[in-house]
N, C-alpha and C positions, 0 to 999 in steps of 0.2 A: 334357388328359392330365396326370396327376399328376407334377410335377417330381421327378427322382430324389433330390435332396438332402433333401427333406422327411422321407423315411424315416430317413436318417442322423441328422437333427436330432432326430427324435422319440425316439431311443434314446441320445442324447448323444454319438454318435460324430463328428458334425461338429465339435463343440468339441474333441474329442481330436485330430482331424486338424489343426485350427488349431495346436495346441500342437506337434505333430510337425513341421509346416511351419516353425514358429518356431525349433525347435531345429536344423533343417537349414539355416536362414538364419544361424545364429550363426557358422558357418564355411561360407559359402554353397556348397551342392552341389545347388541346386535346378534348375540347368540343366547341360547337358553341358560348359560351360566350366570348371566346378568351380573357380571363382576363389578360394574360401576367404575372401572378405571377411566381416567381422563386421557384417552389415547390421542385426542387432538393435540394435547400439549406434551405428548411423548411418554405418558405413563404406560407401563407394560401391563397388559391384561393377563388373566389366568391362562390364556392361550400361549403366552410367552412372546407376544408381539405387541409393539407400541404403535407409533405414528405411521411407520412405513412397513409395507409388506416385506417379508423375507423370502427371496426367490432362491430355490434350490437348483432347479434345472429346467430346461425347456427344449422342445424339438419334436420332430415326427416320431410317433410311437406306433409300433405295429403289433403290440401285445393286447390291444383293446379288442372289443367285439368287432366282428367283420363289418357291421353296419356303420361303425364309426371310423375304423382304420382305412377302409377302402383299399385303394392301390397306392395312395400317396401318404398315408399315415394320418393319425389323429394328432393335432398339434397340442400336445400336453404341456401345461405349465404347472410345475410342482411348487406349491407354497410350503415353506417351513412353518413349524408351529401347528397346533391343533387344539380344538376345544374338548377333545377326548384324551384318555390316558390308557389306551389299549395295551395290556401287558404282553400281547402277542403280535404287536404291530410289525408288519414285514417291511415297513419303511421308517422304523423308529429313529434312525439317524436324522431323518428329516422332521418327522412329527414331534418327537420328544427331545432330541438333542439339538434340533433347530440348525442343522448344518445349512448354510446358505449365506446370502448377502442381502442387506437392506437395499431396496430400490425405491426411488422417487416415483411419483405418478408419471413423469415424463419418461423415465427409464422403463417402467413397466409397459407404457404405451408403445415404446420402441420394440419391446419384446413381442407384443401382440402383432405388430406390423411385420416383424421378422418371421414369425411363424407363418403369416399369410404369404410372405415372399418365398418361403420354403415350399409352397404348394400344398400345404396340409388342407384336408377337407373341412376342418373345423378348429375352433379354439377350445381346448379341453382343460378346464380349470380344476385342478386336483387339490382337494382339501381347501375349499374356498370360504367356508362358513365364517371364519374369524377375520376375513379380510374383504368383506363385501364392499365396504366404503372405498378401500384402496383400489379394488377392481373397477368399480364404477367411475372413479376419478380418472383412471387410466383409459378406460373405454371412451369416455367423453373426448379425451385428447386424440386417441387413435382414430375415432370416426371422422374427426375433422381432417385427419391426414390420409383418409382413404381406406380405412379398415372396413371390411365387409364380410368376414367369416361368420357363420352361425356359431352360437356359443353353447357349449356343453358344461353343465354345472355338476361336477363329480364329487358327491358328498356322502358323509356318514349317516345322513338323515337327522343328525342332531342340530336342527335348524330352527330358528325362531320364525314365527309367522310374520313379525315385523320385517325381518330381512327378506323373506320370500315375497312379501307384497311389494317391497322396493324393486324386486327383480321381475315382477310381472310385466311382460312385454319386453324384457331384456334378454332373458334366457330362452333359447329355442328348444333345447333338449336337457331335461333333468335326468341325472343318473344317480339315484339314491341307493346306497348300500344299506338295506334293512338288516341290522346286525343281530338283534335279539328280540324275542317276544316276551321278555320278563325283565322288569326294571331292576329287580334285586340282583339278577345275574349281571346286568350291565354295570351296576355299581361295583360289583366285585372285580370284573375284568376290564372295565373301561373307565371307572372312576367318575361316572356321571349319574345325576339323579333324574328319575322319571323318564328314562330313555324311551320306553315303549309308548308312553302317553304322548311324549313330544314327537317322536318319529311318526306315529300314526297321523297326527294332525298335520305334520309337515308334508308327508307324501300325499295326503288328500288335497292339500293346497296346491302342490305341484300338479296333480291331476286336474284340478279345477282350471288351472292356467293353460295347460297344453294337451291334456288328454292322452289317449293311447298313442304309442309310437307309430309314426307314419314313415314308411320306407318308400323311396322313389324307385323309378324304373331302373336307375343305375345301381340299386342295391344299398344306397346310403340312407341313413336316418335323416329326416328333414325336420321333424318336430315331434314332441311328445315325451313320455316318461319311459326310461329303460331302467328296470329294477335289478339290482344285484343282491345276492344273498350267499354268504360264505358259510358252508356247513362246517360245524366244529365237532370235535370228538365227543362221544358220550351224550349226544343230544343237547349239549350245553346251550346252543343258540336258540333252542325252541323252534326249530325250522318248520315243523308241521304247522304250528300256530301262525307263523309268518305267512305260509302259503294259504292258509285259511283266511287270513286278513286280506290278502291280495285278491283271492277269488270272490270273497264275500262282500268286501267293502270298497274295492277299487274296480277291477274288471277282469273277467276271465280272458279277455283279449289283451291283457297286459303282456308286455315283452319282458320276460324274466330270465336272468342268467343265474342258474344254480351252480355255484362255484365249488370245485373240489380241491383247490390248490393249497389248503391250509397246511402249514408246517410250523412246528414250535420254534419260536425265535424270541429274541429280547428276553423278557422275564417269564416266558411261558413255562420254563422248566421248574419254576417255583410252585406251579399248580399242577398236581399230578393228573387231574382229569383232562387237562389240555396239553399234556407233555408228549403227545404222539400225533402222528398224522391220522387222518380219518381212514376208515376202511371203505372198500367199494360198496359193501353192504349198507353202511351208514349213508353213503351218498345216494344210492339208488332207491333207498327207502323214502328219502325226501322227494326225489324226482317222481317216483310212482304215486306218492300221495298227492303231489301237485297235479299230476295228470288226471287222477281220479276226480279232483275238484273241478276239472275243466280247463286248467291252464294249458295252453297249447302253442304259445309263441315264445321263441327265445332259445336259450341253450340249456339243456340238450334237446329242447322241444323243436318240433318242425314248425315252420311258419311259411305262409304264402302271402306275399304282398305285391 
């Protein structure tokens, strides 16, 4: 399937988008924190990253959803730093401690091309919200050198509409993790303001751009939105309300992965209510609620495409 960004590139608009992203980074407003850091001149934003993206790791990943990993793996690129502060982050060494190395746009473009050479089905950008400008710079270089993989935007959903509109026609598959349905809860566990209000608008914009997930005859996702939701202990995430939003304001045909792999790590032990794994009853209560609302595609739901 023809990647969306090739059309933008052919008419010069991809280069224009890179310049717009650069200007928005001069007093950074590219994520909902709106920290105002001059990242163009190297000032570090609240995400912990300045002029250059910080790369943690990259390569074929077989732990993603089957519609992404296929038989050759999803080409994950893990970016260090984050615009959230989740106390239970399972990748906290990357997101909070920022383990990794700074990469120039040319170096990052070379990574994209190497992922393609590895035979991966897609380029899966993990935690990209704070490095949209750097990603687009690298993509512009990579396309000129023959890059053609579809792009997956793997995000916490704490994304600004300005950034998402820059990505319209660039991203083929959005993979938002809808974490909470209560902004006060998000403030407590992830250190961000207005999460639910921001996330709802962000995912609606993603849906406007690409719609329901389209899966080809080969079983691979081609275009659309794939929603994730991690169930937390004691109903902390407000999971039922998340499912009601998906069914009522997005689509009952949405592809939803209800995830059960939460385990307490990082600083989760400081919060008694999330200091244990979830029970099977907690998980299936969410799944059953989603099914009653008419959600039927994804994991563990059945789907036919």
